[in-house]
PQR file of N, CA, C, O and H, with PARSE charges and radii, in Angstrom:
ATOM      1  N   UNK A   1     -22.988 -49.267  33.477 -0.4000 1.5000
ATOM      2  CA  UNK A   1     -22.711 -49.000  32.102 -0.0000 2.0000
ATOM      3  C   UNK A   1     -21.724 -47.808  32.032  0.5500 1.7000
ATOM      4  O   UNK A   1     -21.970 -46.762  32.632 -0.5500 1.4000
ATOM      5  N   UNK A   2     -20.654 -47.972  31.324 -0.4000 1.5000
ATOM      6  CA  UNK A   2     -19.686 -46.893  31.179 -0.0000 2.0000
ATOM      7  C   UNK A   2     -19.659 -46.404  29.750  0.5500 1.7000
ATOM      8  O   UNK A   2     -19.898 -47.149  28.799 -0.5500 1.4000
ATOM      9  H   UNK A   2     -20.454 -48.822  30.836  0.4000 1.0000
ATOM     10  N   UNK A   3     -19.362 -45.134  29.636 -0.4000 1.5000
ATOM     11  CA  UNK A   3     -19.283 -44.542  28.300 -0.0000 2.0000
ATOM     12  C   UNK A   3     -17.891 -43.985  28.103  0.5500 1.7000
ATOM     13  O   UNK A   3     -17.361 -43.265  28.950 -0.5500 1.4000
ATOM     14  H   UNK A   3     -19.169 -44.529  30.409  0.4000 1.0000
ATOM     15  N   UNK A   4     -17.319 -44.326  26.985 -0.4000 1.5000
ATOM     16  CA  UNK A   4     -15.995 -43.806  26.668 -0.0000 2.0000
ATOM     17  C   UNK A   4     -16.120 -42.623  25.725  0.5500 1.7000
ATOM     18  O   UNK A   4     -16.838 -42.663  24.726 -0.5500 1.4000
ATOM     19  H   UNK A   4     -17.749 -44.911  26.298  0.4000 1.0000
ATOM     20  N   UNK A   5     -15.416 -41.597  26.066 -0.4000 1.5000
ATOM     21  CA  UNK A   5     -15.384 -40.412  25.191 -0.0000 2.0000
ATOM     22  C   UNK A   5     -13.949 -40.266  24.678  0.5500 1.7000
ATOM     23  O   UNK A   5     -13.004 -40.120  25.454 -0.5500 1.4000
ATOM     24  H   UNK A   5     -14.832 -41.564  26.878  0.4000 1.0000
ATOM     25  N   UNK A   6     -13.818 -40.307  23.381 -0.4000 1.5000
ATOM     26  CA  UNK A   6     -12.499 -40.164  22.780 -0.0000 2.0000
ATOM     27  C   UNK A   6     -12.355 -38.738  22.293  0.5500 1.7000
ATOM     28  O   UNK A   6     -13.213 -38.248  21.558 -0.5500 1.4000
ATOM     29  H   UNK A   6     -14.585 -40.426  22.751  0.4000 1.0000
ATOM     30  N   UNK A   7     -11.319 -38.080  22.676 -0.4000 1.5000
ATOM     31  CA  UNK A   7     -11.051 -36.716  22.247 -0.0000 2.0000
ATOM     32  C   UNK A   7      -9.800 -36.755  21.379  0.5500 1.7000
ATOM     33  O   UNK A   7      -8.723 -37.160  21.818 -0.5500 1.4000
ATOM     34  H   UNK A   7     -10.622 -38.478  23.273  0.4000 1.0000
ATOM     35  N   UNK A   8      -9.974 -36.328  20.152 -0.4000 1.5000
ATOM     36  CA  UNK A   8      -8.839 -36.287  19.239 -0.0000 2.0000
ATOM     37  C   UNK A   8      -8.261 -34.867  19.199  0.5500 1.7000
ATOM     38  O   UNK A   8      -8.977 -33.875  19.338 -0.5500 1.4000
ATOM     39  H   UNK A   8     -10.849 -35.999  19.795  0.4000 1.0000
ATOM     40  N   UNK A   9      -6.987 -34.813  19.010 -0.4000 1.5000
ATOM     41  CA  UNK A   9      -6.330 -33.525  18.895 -0.0000 2.0000
ATOM     42  C   UNK A   9      -6.364 -33.151  17.399  0.5500 1.7000
ATOM     43  O   UNK A   9      -5.498 -33.542  16.616 -0.5500 1.4000
ATOM     44  H   UNK A   9      -6.405 -35.618  18.897  0.4000 1.0000
ATOM     45  N   UNK A  10      -7.393 -32.386  17.043 -0.4000 1.5000
ATOM     46  CA  UNK A  10      -7.578 -32.004  15.655 -0.0000 2.0000
ATOM     47  C   UNK A  10      -7.105 -30.580  15.474  0.5500 1.7000
ATOM     48  O   UNK A  10      -7.579 -29.664  16.146 -0.5500 1.4000
ATOM     49  H   UNK A  10      -8.097 -32.069  17.679  0.4000 1.0000
ATOM     50  N   UNK A  11      -6.169 -30.401  14.562 -0.4000 1.5000
ATOM     51  CA  UNK A  11      -5.654 -29.072  14.245 -0.0000 2.0000
ATOM     52  C   UNK A  11      -5.814 -28.823  12.748  0.5500 1.7000
ATOM     53  O   UNK A  11      -5.690 -29.743  11.940 -0.5500 1.4000
ATOM     54  H   UNK A  11      -5.784 -31.145  14.017  0.4000 1.0000
ATOM     55  N   UNK A  12      -6.088 -27.588  12.389 -0.4000 1.5000
ATOM     56  CA  UNK A  12      -6.206 -27.326  10.949 -0.0000 2.0000
ATOM     57  C   UNK A  12      -4.832 -27.453  10.289  0.5500 1.7000
ATOM     58  O   UNK A  12      -3.792 -27.178  10.887 -0.5500 1.4000
ATOM     59  H   UNK A  12      -6.190 -26.840  13.045  0.4000 1.0000
ATOM     60  N   UNK A  13      -4.882 -27.876   9.047 -0.4000 1.5000
ATOM     61  CA  UNK A  13      -3.638 -28.023   8.310 -0.0000 2.0000
ATOM     62  C   UNK A  13      -3.019 -26.666   8.009  0.5500 1.7000
ATOM     63  O   UNK A  13      -3.719 -25.711   7.673 -0.5500 1.4000
ATOM     64  H   UNK A  13      -5.727 -28.099   8.562  0.4000 1.0000
ATOM     65  N   UNK A  14      -1.727 -26.595   8.130 -0.4000 1.5000
ATOM     66  CA  UNK A  14      -1.034 -25.358   7.837 -0.0000 2.0000
ATOM     67  C   UNK A  14      -0.941 -25.173   6.325  0.5500 1.7000
ATOM     68  O   UNK A  14      -0.588 -26.104   5.602 -0.5500 1.4000
ATOM     69  H   UNK A  14      -1.158 -27.371   8.403  0.4000 1.0000
ATOM     70  N   UNK A  15      -1.255 -23.985   5.856 -0.4000 1.5000
ATOM     71  CA  UNK A  15      -1.156 -23.677   4.420 -0.0000 2.0000
ATOM     72  C   UNK A  15       0.094 -22.829   4.218  0.5500 1.7000
ATOM     73  O   UNK A  15       0.220 -21.754   4.805 -0.5500 1.4000
ATOM     74  H   UNK A  15      -1.542 -23.229   6.443  0.4000 1.0000
ATOM     75  N   UNK A  16       1.005 -23.303   3.403 -0.4000 1.5000
ATOM     76  CA  UNK A  16       2.238 -22.517   3.166 -0.0000 2.0000
ATOM     77  C   UNK A  16       1.931 -21.190   2.481  0.5500 1.7000
ATOM     78  O   UNK A  16       1.007 -21.081   1.675 -0.5500 1.4000
ATOM     79  H   UNK A  16       0.903 -24.176   2.926  0.4000 1.0000
ATOM     80  N   UNK A  17       2.732 -20.191   2.823 -0.4000 1.5000
ATOM     81  CA  UNK A  17       2.541 -18.844   2.259 -0.0000 2.0000
ATOM     82  C   UNK A  17       2.670 -18.872   0.737  0.5500 1.7000
ATOM     83  O   UNK A  17       1.961 -18.135   0.052 -0.5500 1.4000
ATOM     84  H   UNK A  17       3.483 -20.280   3.477  0.4000 1.0000
ATOM     85  N   UNK A  18       3.543 -19.689   0.204 -0.4000 1.5000
ATOM     86  CA  UNK A  18       3.746 -19.730  -1.253 -0.0000 2.0000
ATOM     87  C   UNK A  18       2.498 -20.230  -1.976  0.5500 1.7000
ATOM     88  O   UNK A  18       2.334 -19.964  -3.167 -0.5500 1.4000
ATOM     89  H   UNK A  18       4.120 -20.287   0.761  0.4000 1.0000
ATOM     90  N   UNK A  19       1.612 -20.951  -1.280 -0.4000 1.5000
ATOM     91  CA  UNK A  19       0.359 -21.380  -1.862 -0.0000 2.0000
ATOM     92  C   UNK A  19      -0.699 -20.290  -1.834  0.5500 1.7000
ATOM     93  O   UNK A  19      -1.572 -20.242  -2.700 -0.5500 1.4000
ATOM     94  H   UNK A  19       1.745 -21.167  -0.313  0.4000 1.0000
ATOM     95  N   UNK A  20      -0.622 -19.414  -0.840 -0.4000 1.5000
ATOM     96  CA  UNK A  20      -1.593 -18.346  -0.701 -0.0000 2.0000
ATOM     97  C   UNK A  20      -1.198 -17.093  -1.489  0.5500 1.7000
ATOM     98  O   UNK A  20      -2.065 -16.311  -1.879 -0.5500 1.4000
ATOM     99  H   UNK A  20       0.088 -19.453  -0.136  0.4000 1.0000
ATOM    100  N   UNK A  21       0.087 -16.900  -1.722 -0.4000 1.5000
ATOM    101  CA  UNK A  21       0.598 -15.678  -2.317 -0.0000 2.0000
ATOM    102  C   UNK A  21      -0.056 -15.305  -3.645  0.5500 1.7000
ATOM    103  O   UNK A  21      -0.414 -14.137  -3.793 -0.5500 1.4000
ATOM    104  H   UNK A  21       0.791 -17.535  -1.405  0.4000 1.0000
ATOM    105  N   UNK A  22      -0.244 -16.193  -4.624 -0.4000 1.5000
ATOM    106  CA  UNK A  22      -0.890 -15.786  -5.872 -0.0000 2.0000
ATOM    107  C   UNK A  22      -2.316 -15.274  -5.641  0.5500 1.7000
ATOM    108  O   UNK A  22      -2.735 -14.322  -6.298 -0.5500 1.4000
ATOM    109  H   UNK A  22       0.047 -17.142  -4.504  0.4000 1.0000
ATOM    110  N   UNK A  23      -3.057 -15.878  -4.735 -0.4000 1.5000
ATOM    111  CA  UNK A  23      -4.428 -15.428  -4.464 -0.0000 2.0000
ATOM    112  C   UNK A  23      -4.400 -14.083  -3.759  0.5500 1.7000
ATOM    113  O   UNK A  23      -5.239 -13.228  -4.040 -0.5500 1.4000
ATOM    114  H   UNK A  23      -2.716 -16.652  -4.201  0.4000 1.0000
ATOM    115  N   UNK A  24      -3.464 -13.877  -2.859 -0.4000 1.5000
ATOM    116  CA  UNK A  24      -3.341 -12.602  -2.165 -0.0000 2.0000
ATOM    117  C   UNK A  24      -2.997 -11.473  -3.114  0.5500 1.7000
ATOM    118  O   UNK A  24      -3.539 -10.374  -2.999 -0.5500 1.4000
ATOM    119  H   UNK A  24      -2.782 -14.572  -2.631  0.4000 1.0000
ATOM    120  N   UNK A  25      -2.084 -11.742  -4.067 -0.4000 1.5000
ATOM    121  CA  UNK A  25      -1.720 -10.743  -5.078 -0.0000 2.0000
ATOM    122  C   UNK A  25      -2.932 -10.416  -5.953  0.5500 1.7000
ATOM    123  O   UNK A  25      -3.223  -9.248  -6.208 -0.5500 1.4000
ATOM    124  H   UNK A  25      -1.644 -12.636  -4.160  0.4000 1.0000
ATOM    125  N   UNK A  26      -3.637 -11.455  -6.410 -0.4000 1.5000
ATOM    126  CA  UNK A  26      -4.809 -11.250  -7.263 -0.0000 2.0000
ATOM    127  C   UNK A  26      -5.872 -10.437  -6.505  0.5500 1.7000
ATOM    128  O   UNK A  26      -6.455  -9.516  -7.076 -0.5500 1.4000
ATOM    129  H   UNK A  26      -3.401 -12.405  -6.202  0.4000 1.0000
ATOM    130  N   UNK A  27      -6.125 -10.752  -5.265 -0.4000 1.5000
ATOM    131  CA  UNK A  27      -7.095 -10.034  -4.464 -0.0000 2.0000
ATOM    132  C   UNK A  27      -6.685  -8.583  -4.260  0.5500 1.7000
ATOM    133  O   UNK A  27      -7.519  -7.679  -4.319 -0.5500 1.4000
ATOM    134  H   UNK A  27      -5.652 -11.501  -4.800  0.4000 1.0000
ATOM    135  N   UNK A  28      -5.401  -8.367  -4.022 -0.4000 1.5000
ATOM    136  CA  UNK A  28      -4.864  -7.015  -3.852 -0.0000 2.0000
ATOM    137  C   UNK A  28      -5.052  -6.184  -5.120  0.5500 1.7000
ATOM    138  O   UNK A  28      -5.459  -5.025  -5.044 -0.5500 1.4000
ATOM    139  H   UNK A  28      -4.724  -9.101  -3.974  0.4000 1.0000
ATOM    140  N   UNK A  29      -4.759  -6.762  -6.283 -0.4000 1.5000
ATOM    141  CA  UNK A  29      -4.956  -6.046  -7.541 -0.0000 2.0000
ATOM    142  C   UNK A  29      -6.425  -5.752  -7.808  0.5500 1.7000
ATOM    143  O   UNK A  29      -6.768  -4.694  -8.334 -0.5500 1.4000
ATOM    144  H   UNK A  29      -4.428  -7.704  -6.346  0.4000 1.0000
ATOM    145  N   UNK A  30      -7.277  -6.678  -7.449 -0.4000 1.5000
ATOM    146  CA  UNK A  30      -8.704  -6.489  -7.607 -0.0000 2.0000
ATOM    147  C   UNK A  30      -9.200  -5.335  -6.711  0.5500 1.7000
ATOM    148  O   UNK A  30     -10.035  -4.531  -7.128 -0.5500 1.4000
ATOM    149  H   UNK A  30      -6.999  -7.538  -7.021  0.4000 1.0000
ATOM    150  N   UNK A  31      -8.682  -5.270  -5.497 -0.4000 1.5000
ATOM    151  CA  UNK A  31      -9.037  -4.179  -4.585 -0.0000 2.0000
ATOM    152  C   UNK A  31      -8.536  -2.825  -5.110  0.5500 1.7000
ATOM    153  O   UNK A  31      -9.247  -1.823  -5.024 -0.5500 1.4000
ATOM    154  H   UNK A  31      -8.004  -5.923  -5.159  0.4000 1.0000
ATOM    155  N   UNK A  32      -7.317  -2.798  -5.652 -0.4000 1.5000
ATOM    156  CA  UNK A  32      -6.809  -1.555  -6.230 -0.0000 2.0000
ATOM    157  C   UNK A  32      -7.638  -1.112  -7.410  0.5500 1.7000
ATOM    158  O   UNK A  32      -7.867   0.084  -7.591 -0.5500 1.4000
ATOM    159  H   UNK A  32      -6.739  -3.611  -5.722  0.4000 1.0000
ATOM    160  N   UNK A  33      -8.092  -2.051  -8.217 -0.4000 1.5000
ATOM    161  CA  UNK A  33      -8.939  -1.709  -9.343 -0.0000 2.0000
ATOM    162  C   UNK A  33     -10.284  -1.134  -8.851  0.5500 1.7000
ATOM    163  O   UNK A  33     -10.804  -0.173  -9.419 -0.5500 1.4000
ATOM    164  H   UNK A  33      -7.905  -3.023  -8.070  0.4000 1.0000
ATOM    165  N   UNK A  34     -10.817  -1.726  -7.815 -0.4000 1.5000
ATOM    166  CA  UNK A  34     -12.089  -1.223  -7.252 -0.0000 2.0000
ATOM    167  C   UNK A  34     -11.910   0.188  -6.682  0.5500 1.7000
ATOM    168  O   UNK A  34     -12.771   1.050  -6.862 -0.5500 1.4000
ATOM    169  H   UNK A  34     -10.395  -2.506  -7.354  0.4000 1.0000
ATOM    170  N   UNK A  35     -10.792   0.414  -5.998 -0.4000 1.5000
ATOM    171  CA  UNK A  35     -10.535   1.742  -5.463 -0.0000 2.0000
ATOM    172  C   UNK A  35     -10.382   2.747  -6.602  0.5500 1.7000
ATOM    173  O   UNK A  35     -10.856   3.877  -6.488 -0.5500 1.4000
ATOM    174  H   UNK A  35     -10.093  -0.286  -5.852  0.4000 1.0000
ATOM    175  N   UNK A  36      -9.733   2.360  -7.694 -0.4000 1.5000
ATOM    176  CA  UNK A  36      -9.580   3.254  -8.826 -0.0000 2.0000
ATOM    177  C   UNK A  36     -10.949   3.640  -9.391  0.5500 1.7000
ATOM    178  O   UNK A  36     -11.213   4.817  -9.636 -0.5500 1.4000
ATOM    179  H   UNK A  36      -9.348   1.442  -7.787  0.4000 1.0000
ATOM    180  N   UNK A  37     -11.807   2.658  -9.595 -0.4000 1.5000
ATOM    181  CA  UNK A  37     -13.122   2.956 -10.174 -0.0000 2.0000
ATOM    182  C   UNK A  37     -13.976   3.800  -9.250  0.5500 1.7000
ATOM    183  O   UNK A  37     -14.741   4.643  -9.717 -0.5500 1.4000
ATOM    184  H   UNK A  37     -11.593   1.702  -9.396  0.4000 1.0000
ATOM    185  N   UNK A  38     -13.861   3.592  -7.958 -0.4000 1.5000
ATOM    186  CA  UNK A  38     -14.673   4.389  -7.026 -0.0000 2.0000
ATOM    187  C   UNK A  38     -14.075   5.778  -6.831  0.5500 1.7000
ATOM    188  O   UNK A  38     -14.818   6.754  -6.717 -0.5500 1.4000
ATOM    189  H   UNK A  38     -13.239   2.907  -7.579  0.4000 1.0000
ATOM    190  N   UNK A  39     -12.760   5.885  -6.789 -0.4000 1.5000
ATOM    191  CA  UNK A  39     -12.146   7.122  -6.426 -0.0000 2.0000
ATOM    192  C   UNK A  39     -11.656   8.011  -7.568  0.5500 1.7000
ATOM    193  O   UNK A  39     -11.686   9.236  -7.449 -0.5500 1.4000
ATOM    194  H   UNK A  39     -12.157   5.092  -6.881  0.4000 1.0000
ATOM    195  N   UNK A  40     -11.212   7.422  -8.655 -0.4000 1.5000
ATOM    196  CA  UNK A  40     -10.559   8.270  -9.658 -0.0000 2.0000
ATOM    197  C   UNK A  40     -11.260   8.276 -11.002  0.5500 1.7000
ATOM    198  O   UNK A  40     -11.132   9.245 -11.751 -0.5500 1.4000
ATOM    199  H   UNK A  40     -11.187   6.427  -8.751  0.4000 1.0000
ATOM    200  N   UNK A  41     -11.983   7.247 -11.324 -0.4000 1.5000
ATOM    201  CA  UNK A  41     -12.612   7.150 -12.656 -0.0000 2.0000
ATOM    202  C   UNK A  41     -13.724   8.193 -12.778  0.5500 1.7000
ATOM    203  O   UNK A  41     -14.603   8.268 -11.920 -0.5500 1.4000
ATOM    204  H   UNK A  41     -12.088   6.460 -10.715  0.4000 1.0000
ATOM    205  N   UNK A  42     -13.685   8.981 -13.824 -0.4000 1.5000
ATOM    206  CA  UNK A  42     -14.707  10.004 -14.054 -0.0000 2.0000
ATOM    207  C   UNK A  42     -15.546   9.711 -15.275  0.5500 1.7000
ATOM    208  O   UNK A  42     -16.289  10.583 -15.725 -0.5500 1.4000
ATOM    209  H   UNK A  42     -12.970   8.919 -14.521  0.4000 1.0000
ATOM    210  N   UNK A  43     -15.455   8.496 -15.838 -0.4000 1.5000
ATOM    211  CA  UNK A  43     -16.272   8.153 -16.972 -0.0000 2.0000
ATOM    212  C   UNK A  43     -17.743   8.169 -16.581  0.5500 1.7000
ATOM    213  O   UNK A  43     -18.096   7.865 -15.442 -0.5500 1.4000
ATOM    214  H   UNK A  43     -14.852   7.787 -15.472  0.4000 1.0000
ATOM    215  N   UNK A  44     -18.580   8.519 -17.516 -0.4000 1.5000
ATOM    216  CA  UNK A  44     -19.998   8.728 -17.204 -0.0000 2.0000
ATOM    217  C   UNK A  44     -20.661   7.458 -16.684  0.5500 1.7000
ATOM    218  O   UNK A  44     -21.362   7.510 -15.674 -0.5500 1.4000
ATOM    219  H   UNK A  44     -18.293   8.766 -18.442  0.4000 1.0000
ATOM    220  N   UNK A  45     -20.461   6.339 -17.334 -0.4000 1.5000
ATOM    221  CA  UNK A  45     -21.167   5.103 -16.948 -0.0000 2.0000
ATOM    222  C   UNK A  45     -20.689   4.602 -15.588  0.5500 1.7000
ATOM    223  O   UNK A  45     -21.500   4.332 -14.702 -0.5500 1.4000
ATOM    224  H   UNK A  45     -19.891   6.297 -18.155  0.4000 1.0000
ATOM    225  N   UNK A  46     -19.382   4.481 -15.426 -0.4000 1.5000
ATOM    226  CA  UNK A  46     -18.824   3.962 -14.177 -0.0000 2.0000
ATOM    227  C   UNK A  46     -19.121   4.945 -13.031  0.5500 1.7000
ATOM    228  O   UNK A  46     -19.431   4.536 -11.912 -0.5500 1.4000
ATOM    229  H   UNK A  46     -18.724   4.700 -16.146  0.4000 1.0000
ATOM    230  N   UNK A  47     -19.020   6.229 -13.333 -0.4000 1.5000
ATOM    231  CA  UNK A  47     -19.265   7.252 -12.317 -0.0000 2.0000
ATOM    232  C   UNK A  47     -20.684   7.115 -11.759  0.5500 1.7000
ATOM    233  O   UNK A  47     -20.888   7.198 -10.548 -0.5500 1.4000
ATOM    234  H   UNK A  47     -18.769   6.561 -14.243  0.4000 1.0000
ATOM    235  N   UNK A  48     -21.640   6.909 -12.623 -0.4000 1.5000
ATOM    236  CA  UNK A  48     -23.031   6.798 -12.162 -0.0000 2.0000
ATOM    237  C   UNK A  48     -23.252   5.522 -11.356  0.5500 1.7000
ATOM    238  O   UNK A  48     -24.061   5.503 -10.428 -0.5500 1.4000
ATOM    239  H   UNK A  48     -21.474   6.841 -13.607  0.4000 1.0000
ATOM    240  N   UNK A  49     -22.523   4.441 -11.715 -0.4000 1.5000
ATOM    241  CA  UNK A  49     -22.686   3.184 -10.971 -0.0000 2.0000
ATOM    242  C   UNK A  49     -22.180   3.297  -9.531  0.5500 1.7000
ATOM    243  O   UNK A  49     -22.766   2.724  -8.613 -0.5500 1.4000
ATOM    244  H   UNK A  49     -21.866   4.457 -12.469  0.4000 1.0000
ATOM    245  N   UNK A  50     -21.104   4.029  -9.347 -0.4000 1.5000
ATOM    246  CA  UNK A  50     -20.474   4.125  -8.017 -0.0000 2.0000
ATOM    247  C   UNK A  50     -20.678   5.449  -7.349  0.5500 1.7000
ATOM    248  O   UNK A  50     -20.003   5.752  -6.365 -0.5500 1.4000
ATOM    249  H   UNK A  50     -20.628   4.495 -10.093  0.4000 1.0000
ATOM    250  N   UNK A  51     -21.595   6.258  -7.855 -0.4000 1.5000
ATOM    251  CA  UNK A  51     -21.773   7.624  -7.400 -0.0000 2.0000
ATOM    252  C   UNK A  51     -22.083   7.700  -5.900  0.5500 1.7000
ATOM    253  O   UNK A  51     -21.423   8.449  -5.180 -0.5500 1.4000
ATOM    254  H   UNK A  51     -22.143   6.012  -8.654  0.4000 1.0000
ATOM    255  N   UNK A  52     -23.058   6.951  -5.425 -0.4000 1.5000
ATOM    256  CA  UNK A  52     -23.403   7.002  -3.987 -0.0000 2.0000
ATOM    257  C   UNK A  52     -22.289   6.445  -3.105  0.5500 1.7000
ATOM    258  O   UNK A  52     -22.042   6.934  -2.002 -0.5500 1.4000
ATOM    259  H   UNK A  52     -23.594   6.342  -6.010  0.4000 1.0000
ATOM    260  N   UNK A  53     -21.620   5.408  -3.620 -0.4000 1.5000
ATOM    261  CA  UNK A  53     -20.484   4.854  -2.862 -0.0000 2.0000
ATOM    262  C   UNK A  53     -19.362   5.866  -2.719  0.5500 1.7000
ATOM    263  O   UNK A  53     -18.685   5.898  -1.691 -0.5500 1.4000
ATOM    264  H   UNK A  53     -21.820   5.012  -4.516  0.4000 1.0000
ATOM    265  N   UNK A  54     -19.155   6.694  -3.738 -0.4000 1.5000
ATOM    266  CA  UNK A  54     -18.115   7.732  -3.655 -0.0000 2.0000
ATOM    267  C   UNK A  54     -18.431   8.674  -2.502  0.5500 1.7000
ATOM    268  O   UNK A  54     -17.537   9.026  -1.731 -0.5500 1.4000
ATOM    269  H   UNK A  54     -19.704   6.668  -4.573  0.4000 1.0000
ATOM    270  N   UNK A  55     -19.661   9.076  -2.375 -0.4000 1.5000
ATOM    271  CA  UNK A  55     -20.010  10.020  -1.310 -0.0000 2.0000
ATOM    272  C   UNK A  55     -19.905   9.345   0.062  0.5500 1.7000
ATOM    273  O   UNK A  55     -19.449   9.967   1.022 -0.5500 1.4000
ATOM    274  H   UNK A  55     -20.386   8.790  -3.001  0.4000 1.0000
ATOM    275  N   UNK A  56     -20.314   8.110   0.159 -0.4000 1.5000
ATOM    276  CA  UNK A  56     -20.204   7.373   1.428 -0.0000 2.0000
ATOM    277  C   UNK A  56     -18.743   7.247   1.878  0.5500 1.7000
ATOM    278  O   UNK A  56     -18.451   7.306   3.073 -0.5500 1.4000
ATOM    279  H   UNK A  56     -20.684   7.604  -0.621  0.4000 1.0000
ATOM    280  N   UNK A  57     -17.834   7.075   0.921 -0.4000 1.5000
ATOM    281  CA  UNK A  57     -16.406   6.906   1.245 -0.0000 2.0000
ATOM    282  C   UNK A  57     -15.679   8.243   1.362  0.5500 1.7000
ATOM    283  O   UNK A  57     -14.499   8.283   1.710 -0.5500 1.4000
ATOM    284  H   UNK A  57     -18.071   7.028  -0.049  0.4000 1.0000
ATOM    285  N   UNK A  58     -16.379   9.328   1.072 -0.4000 1.5000
ATOM    286  CA  UNK A  58     -15.755  10.653   1.230 -0.0000 2.0000
ATOM    287  C   UNK A  58     -15.046  11.194   0.017  0.5500 1.7000
ATOM    288  O   UNK A  58     -14.316  12.180   0.124 -0.5500 1.4000
ATOM    289  H   UNK A  58     -17.337   9.296   0.789  0.4000 1.0000
ATOM    290  N   UNK A  59     -15.239  10.574  -1.152 -0.4000 1.5000
ATOM    291  CA  UNK A  59     -14.625  11.080  -2.373 -0.0000 2.0000
ATOM    292  C   UNK A  59     -15.493  12.192  -2.973  0.5500 1.7000
ATOM    293  O   UNK A  59     -16.680  11.983  -3.220 -0.5500 1.4000
ATOM    294  H   UNK A  59     -15.832   9.774  -1.239  0.4000 1.0000
ATOM    295  N   UNK A  60     -14.918  13.348  -3.203 -0.4000 1.5000
ATOM    296  CA  UNK A  60     -15.714  14.376  -3.874 -0.0000 2.0000
ATOM    297  C   UNK A  60     -15.846  14.072  -5.363  0.5500 1.7000
ATOM    298  O   UNK A  60     -14.909  13.556  -5.972 -0.5500 1.4000
ATOM    299  H   UNK A  60     -13.954  13.517  -3.002  0.4000 1.0000
ATOM    300  N   UNK A  61     -16.960  14.373  -5.937 -0.4000 1.5000
ATOM    301  CA  UNK A  61     -17.089  14.098  -7.356 -0.0000 2.0000
ATOM    302  C   UNK A  61     -17.755  15.204  -8.134  0.5500 1.7000
ATOM    303  O   UNK A  61     -17.775  15.164  -9.364 -0.5500 1.4000
ATOM    304  H   UNK A  61     -17.721  14.792  -5.442  0.4000 1.0000
ATOM    305  N   UNK A  62     -18.309  16.208  -7.440 -0.4000 1.5000
ATOM    306  CA  UNK A  62     -18.860  17.355  -8.166 -0.0000 2.0000
ATOM    307  C   UNK A  62     -18.948  18.536  -7.260  0.5500 1.7000
ATOM    308  O   UNK A  62     -19.388  19.606  -7.680 -0.5500 1.4000
ATOM    309  H   UNK A  62     -18.292  16.241  -6.441  0.4000 1.0000
TER
END
């Protein structure tokens, strides 16, 4: 009894940069907004939400 094993050459499909670019820009802006709120925002409510994270990341706040 013989067994045949078929091996296919499976490669992931290439995604063009122009398809990824809008998502990369959106993610980058979202990251900049998060950095702003953690590092620069001194509003009472937002400051209290990210207070411990500020200290962990080395941002002085008081």
